[in-house]
N, CA, C and O of each residue as an XYZ file, in Angstrom:
744
protein
N      52.740     35.338     10.219
C      51.614     34.950      9.062
C      51.952     34.100      8.056
O      53.173     33.983      7.956
N      51.335     33.474      7.287
C      51.947     32.368      6.319
C      51.875     33.272      5.306
O      51.393     34.402      5.236
N      52.628     32.337      4.284
C      52.355     32.893      2.990
C      51.276     32.368      1.883
O      50.774     31.283      2.173
N      50.909     32.864      0.860
C      49.660     32.543      0.090
C      49.909     32.702     -1.309
O      50.770     33.532     -1.597
N      49.451     32.204     -2.067
C      49.514     32.155     -3.517
C      48.564     32.073     -4.849
O      48.078     30.989     -5.170
N      48.337     33.159     -5.548
C      47.514     33.163     -6.230
C      47.559     33.062     -7.683
O      48.112     34.004     -8.250
N      47.117     32.165     -8.374
C      47.654     31.630     -9.569
C      46.641     31.570    -10.614
O      45.447     31.435    -10.348
N      47.157     31.681    -11.956
C      46.073     31.292    -13.036
C      45.393     30.251    -13.319
O      44.180     30.324    -13.513
N      46.008     29.219    -13.381
C      45.082     27.812    -13.279
C      45.404     27.028    -12.899
O      46.372     27.109    -12.144
N      44.703     25.552    -13.220
C      44.271     24.362    -12.359
C      45.908     23.732    -12.064
O      46.410     23.560    -10.953
N      46.505     23.472    -13.317
C      47.963     23.328    -13.108
C      48.802     24.161    -12.203
O      49.012     23.712    -11.075
N      49.246     25.162    -12.495
C      49.544     25.940    -11.318
C      49.171     25.861     -9.705
O      50.022     26.022     -8.830
N      47.468     25.527     -9.385
C      47.371     25.315     -8.121
C      47.433     24.012     -7.763
O      47.114     23.764     -6.600
N      47.868     22.822     -8.691
C      47.791     21.550     -8.157
C      49.484     21.277     -7.551
O      49.852     20.592     -6.597
N      50.299     22.115     -8.532
C      51.411     22.288     -8.260
C      52.051     22.667     -6.655
O      52.816     22.043     -5.920
N      51.300     24.074     -6.502
C      51.376     24.593     -5.198
C      50.942     23.443     -4.303
O      51.791     22.803     -3.682
N      49.946     23.227     -4.238
C      48.907     22.332     -3.349
C      49.953     20.974     -3.064
O      49.983     20.346     -2.006
N      50.732     20.714     -4.189
C      51.515     19.431     -4.279
C      52.886     19.587     -3.235
O      53.357     18.733     -2.483
N      53.401     21.184     -3.510
C      54.655     21.029     -2.993
C      54.866     21.679     -1.908
O      55.928     21.708     -1.287
N      53.633     22.355     -1.573
C      53.505     23.416     -0.446
C      52.078     22.895      0.304
O      51.088     23.603      0.118
N      51.946     21.798      1.066
C      50.836     21.454      1.494
C      50.734     22.513      2.533
O      51.637     23.070      3.156
N      49.116     22.715      2.605
C      48.002     23.317      3.581
C      48.452     24.891      3.254
O      47.712     25.684      3.836
N      49.446     25.495      2.494
C      49.084     26.598      1.637
C      47.883     26.710      1.492
O      47.067     25.790      1.557
N      47.565     28.365      1.187
C      46.593     28.828      0.893
C      46.548     29.156     -0.836
O      47.001     30.183     -1.341
N      45.863     27.979     -1.622
C      46.033     28.575     -2.764
C      44.662     28.967     -3.611
O      43.741     28.155     -3.528
N      44.464     30.128     -4.404
C      43.546     30.887     -4.797
C      43.791     30.931     -6.565
O      44.827     31.217     -7.165
N      42.332     30.506     -7.173
C      43.160     31.136     -8.573
C      42.217     32.522     -9.060
O      41.154     32.943     -8.605
N      42.925     32.936     -9.977
C      42.693     34.472    -10.379
C      41.201     34.517    -10.570
O      40.508     35.189     -9.806
N      40.846     34.045    -11.250
C      39.333     33.832    -11.570
C      39.258     33.936    -13.385
O      38.279     33.433    -13.937
N      40.245     34.549    -14.152
C      40.209     34.540    -15.538
C      41.623     34.444    -16.144
O      42.680     34.987    -15.825
N      41.209     33.335    -17.395
C      42.632     32.517    -17.770
C      42.386     33.284    -19.478
O      41.417     33.822    -20.014
N      43.853     32.979    -19.939
C      44.264     33.022    -21.145
C      44.712     34.047    -21.572
O      44.560     35.037    -20.856
N      45.335     34.190    -22.717
C      46.211     35.138    -23.252
C      45.663     36.427    -23.858
O      46.379     37.355    -24.236
N      44.218     36.401    -23.924
C      43.302     37.412    -24.281
C      42.847     38.114    -23.158
O      42.145     39.118    -23.280
N      43.023     37.885    -22.607
C      42.454     38.600    -20.872
C      43.486     39.991    -20.813
O      44.674     39.940    -20.494
N      42.803     41.129    -21.165
C      43.351     42.617    -20.725
C      44.420     42.455    -19.433
O      43.908     41.676    -18.629
N      45.701     42.915    -18.974
C      46.248     43.151    -17.751
C      45.147     43.676    -16.841
O      44.800     43.127    -15.795
N      44.739     44.563    -17.240
C      43.548     45.328    -16.649
C      42.256     44.587    -15.591
O      41.622     44.822    -14.561
N      42.380     43.724    -16.490
C      41.206     42.532    -15.970
C      42.185     41.821    -15.132
O      41.701     41.527    -14.040
N      43.031     41.564    -15.243
C      43.991     40.639    -14.488
C      44.389     41.306    -13.061
O      44.413     40.668    -12.008
N      44.688     42.651    -13.181
C      44.904     43.386    -12.110
C      43.330     43.516    -11.112
O      43.424     43.335     -9.898
N      42.765     43.646    -11.366
C      41.010     43.422    -11.046
C      41.026     42.485     -9.820
O      41.145     42.664     -8.608
N      40.845     41.327    -10.686
C      40.763     39.846    -10.057
C      41.818     39.621     -8.688
O      41.719     39.367     -7.488
N      42.934     39.906     -9.762
C      43.952     39.588     -8.461
C      43.481     40.349     -7.006
O      43.268     39.826     -5.913
N      43.372     42.253     -7.539
C      42.874     43.080     -6.475
C      42.378     42.489     -5.035
O      42.717     42.508     -3.852
N      41.120     41.823     -6.083
C      40.013     41.177     -5.421
C      40.404     40.408     -4.370
O      40.116     40.651     -3.198
N      41.103     39.414     -4.785
C      41.787     37.865     -4.370
C      42.540     38.441     -3.346
O      42.114     37.952     -2.300
N      43.680     39.440     -3.044
C      44.884     39.996     -2.210
C      43.914     40.534     -1.206
O      44.112     40.330     -0.008
N      42.668     41.346     -1.710
C      41.739     41.986     -0.279
C      41.116     40.690      0.313
O      41.106     40.823      1.536
N      40.647     39.618     -0.016
C      40.284     38.300      0.329
C      41.356     37.858      1.656
O      41.098     37.637      2.839
N      42.802     37.836      0.812
C      43.527     37.156      1.523
C      43.938     37.974      2.723
O      44.327     37.331      3.698
N      43.918     39.162      2.801
C      44.827     40.065      3.307
C      44.963     40.435      4.654
O      43.890     40.649      5.217
N      45.951     40.568      5.313
C      45.837     40.216      6.736
C      45.929     39.074      7.374
O      46.120     39.101      8.589
N      45.806     37.775      6.649
C      46.252     36.867      7.338
C      47.548     36.260      6.248
O      48.227     35.310      6.637
N      47.780     36.810      5.056
C      48.795     35.911      4.622
C      49.837     37.043      4.308
O      49.509     38.225      4.198
N      51.332     36.501      4.153
C      52.071     37.569      3.662
C      53.331     36.690      3.117
O      53.506     35.741      3.882
N      53.884     36.695      2.481
C      53.456     37.789      1.102
C      52.368     36.915      0.318
O      52.406     35.692      0.452
N      51.503     37.446     -0.408
C      51.148     36.698     -1.426
C      51.847     36.924     -2.881
O      52.376     37.932     -3.349
N      51.654     35.608     -3.432
C      53.033     35.242     -4.371
C      51.862     35.185     -5.560
O      50.744     34.810     -5.207
N      52.047     35.487     -6.732
C      50.954     35.653     -8.130
C      51.701     35.097     -9.211
O      52.545     35.819     -9.741
N      51.552     34.078     -9.575
C      51.646     33.594    -10.669
C      51.141     33.096    -12.151
O      50.983     31.911    -12.442
N      50.925     34.152    -12.997
C      50.451     33.830    -14.322
C      51.369     33.796    -15.857
O      52.417     34.410    -16.058
N      50.888     33.202    -16.508
C      51.624     32.848    -17.684
C      51.628     34.204    -18.282
O      50.915     35.153    -17.955
N      52.719     34.146    -19.394
C      52.995     35.582    -20.342
C      52.239     35.218    -21.728
O      51.959     36.181    -22.442
N      51.900     33.995    -22.156
C      51.399     33.536    -22.911
C      51.450     34.193    -24.193
O      52.538     34.180    -24.770
N      50.629     34.672    -24.656
C      51.070     35.517    -26.463
C      51.284     36.690    -26.557
O      51.708     37.405    -27.466
N      50.721     36.982    -24.799
C      51.259     39.042    -24.549
C      52.168     39.335    -25.589
O      52.802     38.435    -26.141
N      52.286     40.593    -25.917
C      53.393     41.409    -26.940
C      54.522     41.563    -25.934
O      55.596     41.027    -26.206
N      54.360     42.384    -24.562
C      54.946     42.603    -23.916
C      56.079     41.803    -23.030
O      55.634     40.787    -22.497
N      57.531     42.098    -22.770
C      57.978     40.788    -22.176
C      57.287     40.550    -20.629
O      56.550     41.311    -20.002
N      57.770     39.304    -20.287
C      57.566     39.262    -19.292
C      57.923     40.176    -17.886
O      56.948     40.347    -17.155
N      59.207     40.779    -17.429
C      59.368     41.546    -16.836
C      58.403     42.962    -16.919
O      58.070     43.506    -15.866
N      57.934     43.578    -18.378
C      57.327     44.655    -18.938
C      55.552     43.956    -17.964
O      54.923     44.575    -17.107
N      55.308     42.912    -18.391
C      53.885     42.588    -17.863
C      54.029     42.643    -16.377
O      53.029     43.151    -15.871
N      54.955     42.284    -15.492
C      54.632     42.131    -14.303
C      55.082     43.871    -13.874
O      54.535     44.339    -12.875
N      55.903     44.604    -14.529
C      55.945     46.192    -14.253
C      54.370     46.789    -14.184
O      53.842     47.220    -13.159
N      53.715     46.708    -15.581
C      52.644     47.116    -15.944
C      51.590     46.153    -14.989
O      50.705     46.924    -14.619
N      51.431     45.329    -14.660
C      50.254     44.368    -13.895
C      50.338     45.127    -12.161
O      49.435     45.446    -11.388
N      51.949     45.216    -12.035
C      51.864     45.654    -10.355
C      51.400     46.984    -10.743
O      50.366     47.047    -10.078
N      51.467     47.911    -11.277
C      50.918     49.055    -11.625
C      49.629     49.275    -11.450
O      49.205     50.210    -10.771
N      48.813     48.332    -12.122
C      47.530     48.415    -11.805
C      46.752     47.866    -10.446
O      45.752     48.248     -9.837
N      47.766     46.708    -10.257
C      47.372     46.056     -9.053
C      47.071     47.147     -8.288
O      45.977     47.212     -7.727
N      48.108     48.248     -8.157
C      48.252     49.447     -6.805
C      47.156     50.595     -6.846
O      46.820     51.344     -5.928
N      46.634     50.531     -8.295
C      45.666     51.252     -8.518
C      44.214     51.082     -7.550
O      43.661     52.091     -7.113
N      43.708     49.782     -7.291
C      42.927     49.080     -6.359
C      43.256     49.124     -5.060
O      42.734     48.444     -4.177
N      44.353     50.133     -4.893
C      44.726     50.436     -3.405
C      45.144     48.932     -2.675
O      44.616     48.292     -1.766
N      46.492     48.665     -3.623
C      46.900     47.173     -3.016
C      48.250     47.684     -2.945
O      48.743     48.259     -3.915
N      49.039     47.471     -1.594
C      50.488     47.863     -1.625
C      51.792     46.747     -2.290
O      52.030     45.553     -2.105
N      52.385     47.729     -3.051
C      53.335     46.225     -3.638
C      53.906     45.776     -2.793
O      54.546     44.772     -3.106
N      53.992     46.186     -1.468
C      55.005     45.312     -0.919
C      54.097     44.497     -0.323
O      54.588     44.059      0.717
N      52.717     43.991     -0.555
C      52.287     42.741     -0.189
C      52.125     41.616     -1.240
O      51.351     40.686     -1.014
N      52.626     41.663     -2.041
C      52.619     40.780     -3.291
C      53.795     40.879     -4.030
O      54.354     41.943     -4.297
N      54.371     39.168     -4.538
C      55.348     39.043     -5.675
C      54.644     38.710     -6.572
O      53.654     37.981     -6.514
N      55.180     39.308     -7.620
C      54.266     38.996     -9.037
C      55.517     38.433     -9.995
O      56.525     39.074    -10.291
N      55.183     37.047    -10.409
C      56.095     36.008    -11.400
C      55.119     35.965    -12.633
O      53.889     35.950    -12.607
N      55.761     35.952    -13.460
C      55.226     35.538    -15.202
C      56.096     34.787    -15.688
O      57.161     35.309    -16.016
N      55.914     33.384    -15.874
C      56.971     32.706    -17.008
C      56.682     33.021    -18.355
O      55.542     33.171    -18.793
N      57.898     33.135    -19.112
C      57.539     33.730    -20.665
C      57.195     32.109    -20.827
O      57.484     31.109    -20.170
N      56.534     32.328    -21.870
C      54.845     32.020    -21.917
C      54.259     31.829    -21.347
O      53.286     32.482    -20.967
N      54.893     30.119    -20.845
C      53.767     29.305    -20.499
C      54.394     28.674    -19.192
O      55.606     28.866    -19.293
N      54.095     27.940    -17.887
C      54.720     26.851    -16.545
C      55.312     26.519    -17.583
O      56.172     27.380    -17.764
N      55.369     25.571    -18.586
C      55.686     24.332    -19.324
C      57.203     24.923    -19.753
O      58.046     24.090    -20.085
N      57.581     26.429    -19.750
C      59.061     27.124    -20.529
C      59.626     26.521    -19.159
O      60.510     25.718    -19.457
N      59.436     26.607    -17.587
C      59.965     26.021    -16.967
C      60.534     24.491    -16.788
O      61.572     24.060    -16.286
N      59.556     23.939    -17.332
C      59.762     22.627    -17.319
C      60.617     21.896    -18.567
O      61.391     20.955    -18.392
N      60.347     22.465    -19.747
C      61.378     22.274    -21.022
C      63.032     22.203    -20.800
O      63.683     21.176    -20.987
N      63.343     22.907    -20.562
C      64.988     22.784    -20.517
C      65.467     21.436    -19.929
O      66.605     21.038    -20.174
N      64.511     20.642    -19.062
C      65.195     19.186    -18.940
C      64.369     18.217    -19.000
O      64.385     17.255    -18.233
N      63.637     18.377    -19.852
C      62.514     17.709    -20.436
C      63.276     16.453    -21.227
O      63.821     16.726    -22.296
N      63.314     15.416    -20.852
C      64.330     13.928    -21.732
C      63.422     13.945    -22.973
O      62.387     14.609    -22.913
N      63.754     13.205    -24.197
C      63.042     12.662    -25.105
C      62.151     11.689    -24.512
O      61.137     11.450    -25.168
N      62.269     11.209    -23.658
C      61.268      9.653    -23.232
C      60.329     10.426    -22.133
O      59.608      9.697    -21.451
N      60.280     11.681    -21.927
C      59.345     12.328    -21.354
C      59.452     12.391    -19.540
O      58.598     12.871    -18.796
N      60.555     11.857    -19.200
C      60.888     12.153    -17.813
C      61.830     13.498    -18.047
O      62.179     14.035    -19.098
N      62.131     13.866    -16.536
C      62.612     14.737    -15.993
C      64.367     14.851    -15.878
O      64.539     14.320    -14.781
N      65.102     15.058    -16.145
C      67.068     15.155    -16.190
C      66.608     16.250    -14.776
O      66.108     17.361    -14.952
N      66.873     15.718    -13.550
C      67.355     16.603    -12.670
C      68.791     16.832    -12.457
O      69.186     17.254    -11.371
N      69.619     16.573    -13.452
C      71.169     16.718    -12.294
C      71.933     18.082    -13.932
O      73.023     18.654    -13.913
N      70.734     18.176    -15.188
C      71.401     18.424    -16.088
C      70.814     19.569    -17.356
O      69.620     19.283    -17.261
N      70.843     20.234    -18.031
C      70.052     20.733    -18.963
C      69.996     20.076    -19.960
O      71.071     19.671    -20.403
N      68.935     19.777    -20.573
C      68.649     19.264    -21.800
C      68.510     19.847    -23.414
O      68.913     19.464    -24.512
N      67.715     20.979    -22.910
C      67.729     22.113    -24.296
C      67.706     23.255    -23.386
O      67.118     23.525    -22.339
N      68.926     24.088    -24.489
C      68.879     25.708    -23.957
C      67.855     26.636    -24.790
O      67.307     26.235    -25.816
N      67.667     27.847    -24.272
C      66.662     28.671    -24.565
C      65.525     28.388    -24.604
O      65.023     28.452    -25.726
N      64.842     28.064    -23.735
C      63.395     27.896    -23.711
C      62.782     28.639    -23.113
O      61.857     28.174    -22.448
N      63.040     30.180    -23.085
C      61.993     31.299    -22.657
C      61.613     31.615    -23.977
O      62.419     31.524    -24.903
N      60.324     32.017    -24.150
C      59.757     32.683    -24.973
C      59.209     32.370    -25.943
O      58.509     33.140    -26.600
N      59.559     30.391    -26.403
C      59.118     29.716    -27.350
C      57.911     29.180    -26.634
O      57.746     29.330    -25.424
N      57.068     28.546    -27.431
C      55.455     28.248    -26.765
C      55.793     26.865    -26.095
O      55.798     25.804    -26.719
N      56.057     26.984    -24.835
C      56.668     26.216    -24.102
C      55.838     24.729    -23.883
O      56.385     23.626    -23.861
N      54.486     24.975    -23.740
C      53.148     23.574    -23.638
C      53.461     22.989    -25.360
O      53.778     21.816    -25.561
N      53.331     23.868    -26.345
C      53.011     23.025    -27.589
C      54.731     22.397    -27.468
O      54.525     21.222    -27.167
N      55.770     22.515    -27.520
C      56.969     21.589    -27.500
C      56.603     20.691    -26.347
O      56.541     19.514    -26.703
N      56.417     20.833    -25.442
C      56.115     19.637    -24.424
C      55.125     18.853    -24.889
O      55.288     17.652    -24.671
N      54.189     19.154    -25.438
C      53.077     18.212    -26.418
C      53.575     17.346    -27.025
O      53.270     16.155    -26.982
N      54.756     18.071    -27.931
C      55.352     17.566    -28.959
C      56.187     15.986    -28.880
O      56.265     14.988    -29.597
N      56.716     16.427    -27.604
C      57.724     15.149    -27.240
C      56.860     14.030    -26.500
O      57.267     12.878    -26.346
N      55.842     14.415    -26.137
C      55.083     13.525    -25.423
C      54.088     12.940    -26.860
O      53.528     11.848    -26.760
N      53.963     13.671    -27.997
C      53.053     13.059    -29.050
C      54.605     11.698    -30.400
O      54.631     10.783    -31.222
N      55.421     12.581    -29.677
C      56.424     11.639    -30.436
C      56.546     10.366    -29.513
O      56.756      9.275    -30.043
N      56.453     10.452    -28.494
C      56.236      8.796    -27.307
C      54.790      8.239    -27.568
O      54.423      7.181    -27.057
N      54.100      8.887    -28.270
C      52.808      8.240    -28.322
C      51.742      8.362    -27.099
O      50.948      7.504    -26.715
N      51.904      9.366    -26.718
C      51.555      9.985    -24.998
C      50.523     11.070    -25.195
O      50.455     11.618    -26.295
N      49.670     11.440    -24.158
C      49.045     12.639    -24.273
C      49.589     13.355    -23.023
O      49.785     12.753    -21.968
N      49.802     14.543    -23.176
C      50.311     14.961    -22.289
C      48.936     16.117    -21.652
O      48.270     16.907    -22.321
N      48.854     15.819    -20.071
C      47.547     16.191    -19.387
C      47.898     16.738    -18.616
O      48.220     16.157    -17.580
N      48.070     18.806    -18.785
C      48.938     19.730    -17.988
C      48.590     19.394    -16.290
O      49.485     19.523    -15.455
N      47.098     18.924    -15.873
C      46.469     18.788    -14.563
C      47.699     17.666    -13.970
O      48.042     17.714    -12.789
N      48.497     16.347    -15.253
C      48.788     15.287    -14.533
C      50.221     15.559    -14.528
O      50.996     15.882    -13.628
N      50.356     15.351    -15.718
C      51.906     15.066    -16.206
C      52.581     16.132    -15.539
O      53.436     16.147    -14.653
N      51.648     17.527    -16.550
C      52.996     19.040    -16.051
C      52.855     19.078    -14.464
O      53.736     19.557    -13.750
N      51.771     18.578    -14.015
C      52.114     18.620    -12.022
C      53.413     17.643    -12.070
O      54.576     18.044    -12.081
N      53.007     16.323    -12.095
C      54.228     15.448    -12.111
C      55.942     15.727    -12.274
O      56.933     15.441    -11.602
N      55.689     16.429    -13.524
C      57.147     16.682    -13.918
C      57.584     17.926    -13.591
O      58.781     18.213    -13.611
N      56.441     18.948    -13.194
C      57.224     20.369    -12.789
C      57.464     19.951    -11.279
O      58.598     20.335    -10.992
N      56.964     19.420    -10.360
C      57.875     19.054     -9.440
C      58.606     17.938     -8.884
O      58.734     17.525     -7.732
N      59.105     17.512    -10.132
C      60.352     16.549    -10.512
C      61.622     17.270    -10.491
O      62.723     16.748    -10.315
N      61.317     18.867    -10.741
C      62.361     19.781    -11.443
C      63.552     19.956    -10.245
O      63.391     19.320     -9.204
N      64.425     20.589    -10.357
C      65.648     20.728     -9.765
C      65.559     22.231     -9.477
O      66.162     23.041    -10.182
N      64.871     22.563     -8.529
C      65.023     24.460     -8.434
C      65.994     25.412     -8.428
O      65.845     26.591     -8.749
N      67.301     24.717     -7.941
C      68.453     25.405     -8.181
C      68.895     25.396     -9.708
O      69.243     26.423    -10.291
N      68.857     24.373    -10.190
C      69.046     24.320    -11.895
C      67.833     25.172    -12.548
O      68.206     25.589    -13.645
N      66.998     25.424    -12.360
C      66.106     26.089    -13.646
C      66.074     27.380    -12.579
O      65.062     28.069    -12.703
N      67.219     27.914    -11.332
C      66.923     29.244    -11.114
C      68.132     29.739    -11.925
O      68.273     30.914    -12.263
N      69.144     28.572    -12.258
C      70.189     28.915    -12.980
C      69.715     29.163    -14.325
O      70.120     30.254    -14.726
N      68.903     28.455    -15.284
C      68.835     28.600    -16.988
C      67.596     29.826    -17.339
O      67.357     30.380    -18.412
N      66.972     29.986    -16.071
C      65.464     30.746    -16.436
C      65.342     31.914    -15.939
O      65.035     31.900    -14.747
N      65.516     33.335    -16.595
C      65.682     34.457    -15.659
C      64.623     34.626    -15.198
O      64.805     35.408    -14.266
N      62.905     34.216    -15.301
C      61.636     34.419    -14.983
C      61.252     33.702    -13.910
O      60.258     33.931    -13.221
N      62.280     32.564    -13.719
C      61.867     31.429    -12.914
C      62.845     32.055    -11.207
O      62.348     32.101    -10.082
N      64.030     32.376    -11.536
C      65.161     32.996    -10.519
C      64.258     33.860     -9.751
O      64.482     33.627     -8.563
N      63.470     34.625     -9.856
C      62.623     35.889     -9.027
C      62.099     34.793     -8.308
O      62.193     35.219     -7.157
N      61.699     33.869     -8.240
C      60.245     33.451     -7.690
C      61.321     32.472     -6.405
O      60.990     32.301     -5.232
N      62.747     31.901     -7.120
C      63.316     31.139     -5.971
C      63.996     31.947     -5.095
O      64.308     31.391     -4.042
N      64.357     33.235     -5.233
C      65.275     34.335     -4.855
C      64.364     34.794     -3.751
O      64.825     34.976     -2.624
N      62.675     35.052     -4.109
C      61.948     36.064     -2.877
C      61.298     34.555     -1.979
O      60.716     34.633     -0.896
N      61.490     33.613     -2.517
C      60.534     32.445     -1.676
C      61.512     30.998     -0.992
O      61.115     30.118     -0.228
N      62.769     31.173     -1.557
C      63.384     29.668     -1.348
C      63.700     29.505      0.452
O      64.222     28.515      0.963
N      63.237     30.730      1.191
C      63.034     30.558      2.885
C      62.245     29.932      2.847
O      62.567     28.767      3.083
N      61.127     30.100      2.629
C      59.729     29.900      3.060
C      59.226     28.413      2.214
O      58.156     27.944      2.603
N      59.979     27.642      1.045
C      59.446     26.528      0.673
C      60.638     25.431      0.794
O      61.832     25.639      0.584
N      60.170     24.502      1.091
C      61.077     23.285      1.088
C      61.360     22.538      0.000
O      62.321     21.792     -0.188
N      60.487     22.786     -0.671
C      60.706     22.303     -2.556
C      62.201     22.810     -2.725
O      63.195     22.088     -2.800
N      62.160     24.263     -2.773
C      63.182     25.274     -3.408
C      64.396     25.233     -2.267
O      65.485     25.393     -2.817
N      64.464     25.122     -1.335
C      65.500     24.903     -0.636
C      66.298     23.409     -0.924
O      67.477     23.370     -0.573
N      65.803     22.382     -1.446
C      66.266     20.720     -1.532
C      67.630     20.934     -2.495
O      68.310     19.963     -2.826
């Protein structure tokens, strides 16, 4: 059985499609910081049911965004809510960047909008508004940040081992998936 992904947005979908060609990637179907976790869980459970018995594990990625709970609490709560739809915890892995997927990019973003693959450029990027900060760096360079273009390119240029060292919300993803993903083991 092959792995599959359920992700929140177009950016995440394009990242997985580029890094893991041929892997099944579905979108949750709801997006945004105002979506209740119970609604997220309902949509995730429906996607898991569609993928079940053909894919294992099913990996789910969605942003914490402006939700008041921290990422680990969101994972716990959402897991419990998914289980209420008769989906076993063993069927899926859930990963929640703290605040946006750009928070995983930000520590390595050089002032010229390139990625530093050998060192951390900025410390302490968990919990801030990563997307706004990435956009600000692009604005300083008189460039426009388009997450489905530059965001995908930047993420795919990251050094996953270094990212796992700096990001407590990325580390579980690397730990659970690195034997199944050539990008994570590079």
